[in-house]
N, C-alpha and C positions, 0 to 999 in steps of 0.2 A: 773250751774251758777245761784246765789240767784238772784232774780228778785225783785225790788223796788216795792212796793205797799203802797197806803194809805189806814189807816182804821179811820172810824169814828163811834165811839161807838153808837151815839145819846144819848136818854134819857130813862125814866120809866123803864122797863125790859130790854130792847135792850143791854146794856153794857154786861150784862151777858149771852145775847144769843150770842153775837159777841165774848165774851172769852170762850163760850164753843166751838164756831166753830172753833178758832183759836187752841184750844187745840186738837181737832181733827188733824187738818193740821199738828200740830209739831209732833203728835204721828206718823203720815203717812209719815213724813219725807218731807214736801213739803219746797221747796228752794224760800224762799221769805225773802225779808228784809223789815221790816215794818216801816213806819212813822205812827203816828198819829195824828189828827187834832180834835177839840171839835166843835160840831154842837148842835143846839137845844136849849133846854130851857134857861141854864145859859147864851147862846149868846145872846137869843132874851132878856133876863132880864138886859143887858148891853146896851140896847137899839140901837142892830143891828138888825133892822126889817128883814134882810135876813136870819138869824140863822146860818150865820157863819162869821168867822173875814176875811177881805180882806186878810190878811198876809196868810192865809190858803190855799189861791188860789196858792202861791208858791210850796206848796207840791204837790199839784194836777197837775199841769204841769209839774213838775218834774217826777213824776211815772205815771201818764196818766192812773193809775186804782185805783178804789176806792170801797172799801167794806163798806157799810153804813147801821148802824141802824135808826130805825125809831125815829122821835122826835115828840114832841108834838108842834102844832102850837098855839099860843095864839088866843083867841077870839076876841082882838080888831083888827080895822080896820088897814090897812097898813102893815101887816105881810105878809111876801111870805114864802111858805113852801122851806124848805132848798134844798131838792130834785129837784124842780122846777127850783131854782136859778142856781144850779149846771149845770142841763141839758141846761137852756138857753145860761149859760157863754160857754160851751163847743159845743153848737150847735146842741144837742140831740133833734132832733125832735120827734114826734111821729112814724114816720117812722123807727126810730132806737130802737124800743122797742120791745123786746122780752120776753115771758113769760114761763117758764119751770116747768112743773109738775110733780110729782111723786105719783103715786096712791099706796096707803098701801093697801086697800080693799074698798068694795062698798061704805062704809060711810068716809074713811078718805084719804085725799091728802094733799101733800106738796107742797107749790108755791115758784117761786122765779121771780125776775123780773132783767132783764139787759138792759141798756141803751149804747149801742155801736155805734161808728162811727170811722172812720180812725185815729181820734187823739186823742179820749179819751174812757173809758170802765168804766161803775159805776153799780153794782151789790148791790142789795137789798132784804131784804126777803118780800115777799108779804104778809105773815101772821104772828100775833105776837106768834111766837112759835122757840124754839132752833132748831128744824129741818129745818124750813124755811131759818134761819140764815146759817146754815152750808150748805143747797142746794145752796144759793147766793155765800157763800165761795167755793164750787167745781167749778161754772162757772168762778169765778175768777181764779181758777188754771187751768181751760181749757184755759182762754185767756193768761196765762202765758206759754203755751206749755207743761203743764204737765197734759196730757189729761189722760192718764192710770192711774194716780193716783186719779183724780175726778172721774171717771168711779170706781174705786175700793172704795172710801169713799162712793158712792151714793149707791153702792151695798151692801157695811156692813152696810150702814144705814138702807136701806129697810130691810135687814135681822134682825135687831136689833128691828126695829118697828114692825115686823110682829111676831118676838118673844113675844113682848109684848101685842100682839092681845090676847095671851093666859092668859093676867092679865090685864083684862081692866082698873083695877085702876091704874096699873102702866103705861098702854099706855096713860091714860088721862093726868096722870103728865108730861109724855114725851112732851105730845101736848099741855100741858097748859102755863101759862104764870108765873108761880112759878120760881125766881130765882134757888131755891133749885133743881127744877126739871131740870133747863137747865145743871147743873152740873152733875146731875144724866143721863141725856141723853148722855152728852158728854163721861162719862166715859162707859157708855154701849157700846156705839159704838167703843170707843177704846179698850174696852175688846174682841170684835168681831174682830176688826183689828188684833189682836195680836193672834187668834187661829190659828193653823196650818190648811190649805186648806182642810185636811180631818174631821176637826173639825167643819169649817165652815157649816151653813145653807146654804142648795141649794136654787136658786133664786125662784123655785116655791113651797116654803113652804107656 
């Protein structure tokens, strides 16, 4: 059964990061029905100081699950960060915050954040990288009951990133902020997903 979720792409480089994460989820066969809302800079520019349109809450209330990209908060007074607005609306206090991390090696780690209570769940990248957006997406998958697929994607992502350790410039692009790097990263993870079990890198590479 396909599970309804809401996607908020955010702004800056985050739309490309979220697109890359969704590409991997589609390749893996995730059962999701996606609704999208707009948050961030353009909404702030329309003088909505909360960074989200009031009408967007109907989607959030309907799906009760959100994958969100980062957004730039205007420097002027009176503006609120959209993630804080959404957390307050659904009663997601500090006690509902969880941080998940994957260590790639001694110098590289990926983090994502979720805020979950009985009524709502929000998943966001903790770092401005496509890998962090994908990690947040796997947390969303787990929340929809697709735990095995989430673990497969995380394991595959670790293998792809560890393979990149042999090519430092490639790994830097994957963990960087370039939109083209986001596409490259997603394609690499999808390539590893498509390999036969005997071809996959072992988890202790």
